[in-house]
N, CA, C and O of each residue as an XYZ file, in Angstrom:
324
protein
N     111.534     72.064     67.515
C     111.807     71.058     68.523
C     110.524     70.322     68.856
O     109.473     70.941     69.021
N     110.607     69.006     68.955
C     109.452     68.165     69.252
C     109.198     68.056     70.735
O     109.833     68.721     71.553
N     108.257     67.202     71.055
C     107.946     66.958     72.464
C     108.425     65.576     72.859
O     108.653     64.722     72.003
N     108.576     65.359     74.141
C     108.898     64.039     74.692
C     107.860     63.760     75.759
O     107.755     64.486     76.747
N     107.095     62.705     75.550
C     106.067     62.349     76.514
C     106.670     61.658     77.726
O     107.721     61.024     77.634
N     106.007     61.785     78.846
C     106.393     61.062     80.052
C     105.135     60.770     80.856
O     104.138     61.483     80.745
N     105.187     59.730     81.658
C     104.058     59.298     82.466
C     103.609     60.409     83.391
O     104.434     60.997     84.090
N     102.331     60.708     83.411
C     101.647     61.695     84.251
C     101.727     63.120     83.724
O     101.247     64.039     84.387
N     102.318     63.334     82.550
C     102.328     64.670     81.946
C     100.910     65.042     81.519
O     100.041     64.177     81.412
N     100.687     66.308     81.280
C      99.406     66.790     80.756
C      99.650     67.398     79.387
O     100.647     68.087     79.170
N      98.720     67.135     78.453
C      98.856     67.646     77.089
C      97.542     68.245     76.617
O      96.472     67.942     77.145
N      97.647     69.106     75.605
C      96.480     69.630     74.899
C      96.406     68.903     73.566
O      97.372     68.885     72.804
N      95.245     68.299     73.286
C      95.033     67.579     72.037
C      94.115     68.374     71.122
O      93.179     69.026     71.584
N      94.387     68.317     69.823
C      93.523     68.964     68.843
C      92.134     68.317     68.910
O      91.999     67.095     68.865
N      91.100     69.173     69.019
C      89.726     68.695     69.034
C      89.217     68.236     70.391
O      88.070     67.803     70.501
N      90.045     68.320     71.426
C      89.636     67.940     72.783
C      89.734     69.189     73.651
O      90.789     69.818     73.734
N      88.629     69.540     74.294
C      88.558     70.809     75.027
C      89.349     70.858     76.324
O      89.804     71.928     76.728
N      89.520     69.720     76.981
C      90.189     69.721     78.284
C      91.556     69.059     78.180
O      91.752     68.177     77.344
N      92.506     69.473     79.018
C      93.815     68.818     79.025
C      93.669     67.338     79.362
O      92.781     66.949     80.121
N      94.542     66.526     78.797
C      94.504     65.082     79.003
C      95.814     64.619     79.623
O      96.886     65.110     79.267
N      95.722     63.676     80.549
C      96.924     63.169     81.207
C      97.504     61.993     80.429
O      96.779     61.139     79.917
N      98.818     61.976     80.356
C      99.559     60.913     79.680
C      99.766     59.767     80.659
O     100.122     59.982     81.818
N      99.539     58.543     80.179
C      99.804     57.364     81.004
C     100.599     56.366     80.183
O     100.290     56.120     79.017
N     101.611     55.801     80.787
C     102.401     54.772     80.112
C     101.572     53.503     80.012
O     100.918     53.101     80.975
N     101.600     52.875     78.846
C     100.903     51.607     78.640
C     101.634     50.542     79.451
O     102.830     50.326     79.250
N     100.936     49.879     80.356
C     101.567     48.899     81.248
C     101.958     47.617     80.525
O     102.796     46.863     81.021
N     101.365     47.355     79.359
C     101.712     46.151     78.605
C     102.857     46.389     77.619
O     103.552     45.448     77.235
N     103.052     47.641     77.211
C     104.110     47.984     76.258
C     104.768     49.283     76.718
O     104.217     50.356     76.473
N     105.910     49.224     77.368
C     106.537     50.421     77.931
C     106.993     51.449     76.907
O     107.379     52.556     77.283
N     106.958     51.114     75.627
C     107.330     52.074     74.582
C     106.137     52.908     74.126
O     106.282     53.781     73.271
N     104.952     52.642     74.695
C     103.725     53.303     74.256
C     103.126     54.121     75.400
O     103.162     53.721     76.564
N     102.573     55.281     75.031
C     101.868     56.141     75.976
C     100.419     56.237     75.530
O     100.134     56.288     74.334
N      99.504     56.261     76.489
C      98.077     56.338     76.196
C      97.565     57.707     76.638
O      97.772     58.132     77.774
N      96.892     58.384     75.708
C      96.287     59.684     76.003
C      94.858     59.640     75.486
O      94.633     59.494     74.284
N      93.894     59.765     76.389
C      92.489     59.791     76.007
C      92.104     58.572     75.161
O      91.267     58.669     74.263
N      92.719     57.431     75.456
C      92.429     56.200     74.734
C      93.215     55.996     73.450
O      93.077     54.959     72.803
N      94.036     56.969     73.071
C      94.859     56.874     71.863
C      96.293     56.509     72.236
O      96.753     56.812     73.337
N      96.994     55.858     71.311
C      98.335     55.349     71.582
C      99.400     56.146     70.824
O      99.301     56.341     69.613
N     100.419     56.602     71.561
C     101.488     57.443     71.021
C     102.855     56.867     71.400
O     102.982     56.119     72.370
N     103.873     57.231     70.617
C     105.240     56.892     71.008
C     105.790     58.040     71.850
O     105.094     59.030     72.078
N     107.018     57.918     72.308
C     107.605     58.923     73.201
C     107.696     60.312     72.561
O     107.733     61.321     73.265
N     107.733     60.359     71.226
C     107.822     61.634     70.509
C     106.457     62.201     70.145
O     106.373     63.192     69.419
N     105.384     61.585     70.641
C     104.045     62.110     70.417
C     103.432     61.743     69.077
O     102.478     62.387     68.640
N     103.962     60.721     68.419
C     103.407     60.260     67.148
C     102.521     59.043     67.402
O     102.803     58.239     68.291
N     101.462     58.914     66.628
C     100.590     57.744     66.737
C     101.367     56.485     66.420
O     102.175     56.471     65.491
N     101.134     55.427     67.181
C     101.885     54.189     66.962
C     101.213     53.259     65.961
O     101.859     52.358     65.426
N      99.928     53.466     65.703
C      99.210     52.591     64.779
C      98.960     53.323     63.460
O      98.605     54.501     63.446
N      99.150     52.613     62.374
C      98.888     53.197     61.053
C      97.388     53.327     60.801
O      96.966     54.164     60.002
N      96.571     52.499     61.480
C      95.132     52.532     61.233
C      94.364     53.404     62.233
O      93.221     53.775     61.966
N      94.964     53.735     63.368
C      94.314     54.580     64.368
C      94.633     56.040     64.053
O      95.800     56.431     64.023
N      93.610     56.831     63.823
C      93.793     58.247     63.524
C      93.818     59.029     64.842
O      92.769     59.384     65.379
N      95.007     59.290     65.351
C      95.144     59.937     66.662
C      95.116     61.454     66.524
O      95.622     61.997     65.541
N      94.521     62.151     67.514
C      94.540     63.609     67.481
C      95.968     64.131     67.680
O      96.762     63.535     68.409
N      96.270     65.214     67.042
C      97.586     65.847     67.167
C      97.765     66.409     68.580
O      96.849     67.008     69.143
N      98.945     66.208     69.133
C      99.280     66.830     70.412
C      99.721     68.254     70.107
O     100.729     68.472     69.434
N      98.957     69.223     70.608
C      99.259     70.623     70.339
C     100.405     71.134     71.200
O     101.260     71.893     70.743
N     100.402     70.698     72.464
C     101.489     71.110     73.350
C     101.486     70.281     74.616
O     100.470     69.721     75.027
N     102.636     70.224     75.206
C     102.836     69.605     76.510
C     102.699     70.731     77.531
O     103.416     71.728     77.447
N     101.796     70.587     78.485
C     101.608     71.642     79.479
C     102.785     71.657     80.453
O     103.280     70.607     80.862
N     103.216     72.842     80.813
C     104.272     72.973     81.814
C     103.678     72.658     83.187
O     102.458     72.636     83.352
N     104.536     72.419     84.159
C     104.050     72.186     85.522
C     103.255     73.380     86.025
O     102.241     73.214     86.703
N     103.712     74.582     85.694
C     102.998     75.783     86.119
C     101.617     75.860     85.480
O     100.646     76.207     86.151
N     101.516     75.540     84.184
C     100.213     75.513     83.508
C      99.279     74.526     84.194
O      98.116     74.841     84.445
N      99.785     73.327     84.499
C      98.966     72.303     85.149
C      98.492     72.779     86.519
O      97.324     72.603     86.866
N      99.375     73.371     87.284
C      98.987     73.879     88.613
C      97.943     74.972     88.494
O      96.973     74.988     89.252
N      98.128     75.886     87.552
C      97.186     76.981     87.347
C      95.798     76.456     87.001
O      94.794     77.028     87.425
N      95.735     75.381     86.240
C      94.462     74.772     85.849
C      93.899     73.851     86.934
O      92.811     73.299     86.771
N      94.629     73.681     88.035
C      94.165     72.838     89.131
C      94.338     71.352     88.866
O      93.650     70.531     89.473
N      95.251     70.996     87.965
C      95.491     69.593     87.630
C      96.553     69.011     88.551
O      97.437     69.732     89.013
N      96.475     67.734     88.815
C      97.451     67.069     89.658
C      98.793     66.991     88.935
O      98.858     66.588     87.774
N      99.832     67.369     89.612
C     101.177     67.258     89.044
C     101.939     66.099     89.680
O     103.143     65.947     89.474
N     101.222     65.282     90.456
C     101.818     64.122     91.103
C     101.491     62.869     90.313
O     100.420     62.767     89.714
N     102.405     61.925     90.311
C     102.154     60.643     89.659
C     101.122     59.867     90.459
O     101.226     59.770     91.681
N     100.139     59.321     89.785
C      99.135     58.467     90.413
C      99.142     57.133     89.685
O      98.902     57.071     88.479
N      99.417     56.080     90.416
C      99.443     54.751     89.799
C      98.040     54.363     89.344
O      97.062     54.645     90.036
N      97.936     53.722     88.193
C      96.616     53.255     87.733
C      96.014     52.304     88.758
O      96.741     51.590     89.450
N      94.687     52.294     88.857
C      93.989     51.471     89.843
C      94.355     50.000     89.719
O      94.390     49.288     90.722
N      94.626     49.539     88.517
C      94.977     48.128     88.305
C      96.257     47.754     89.045
O      96.420     46.597     89.432
N      97.163     48.697     89.250
C      98.412     48.420     89.934
C      98.272     48.512     91.450
O      99.139     48.026     92.176
N      97.215     49.116     91.931
C      97.038     49.321     93.368
C      96.375     48.126     94.038
O      96.339     48.054     95.267
N      95.858     47.205     93.271
C      95.143     46.046     93.843
C      96.099     45.024     94.358
O      95.677     43.988     94.871
């Protein structure tokens, strides 16, 4: 079974030591941005030329809380202005 990304989720990426938060791309609602890389809802890279790190797992809410990560949605600063 695959993963389904959603805005404000936390994921573990191959080669990245700390969990990364998922953010929906505000210009393209079909794209999610993780650590500057672009993914589709199923966690696949959207660009053929961008070599994106593999998503190892989607952290559960309990995992995020245990690690002290925010489990609340936070709007990007650009939307708060």
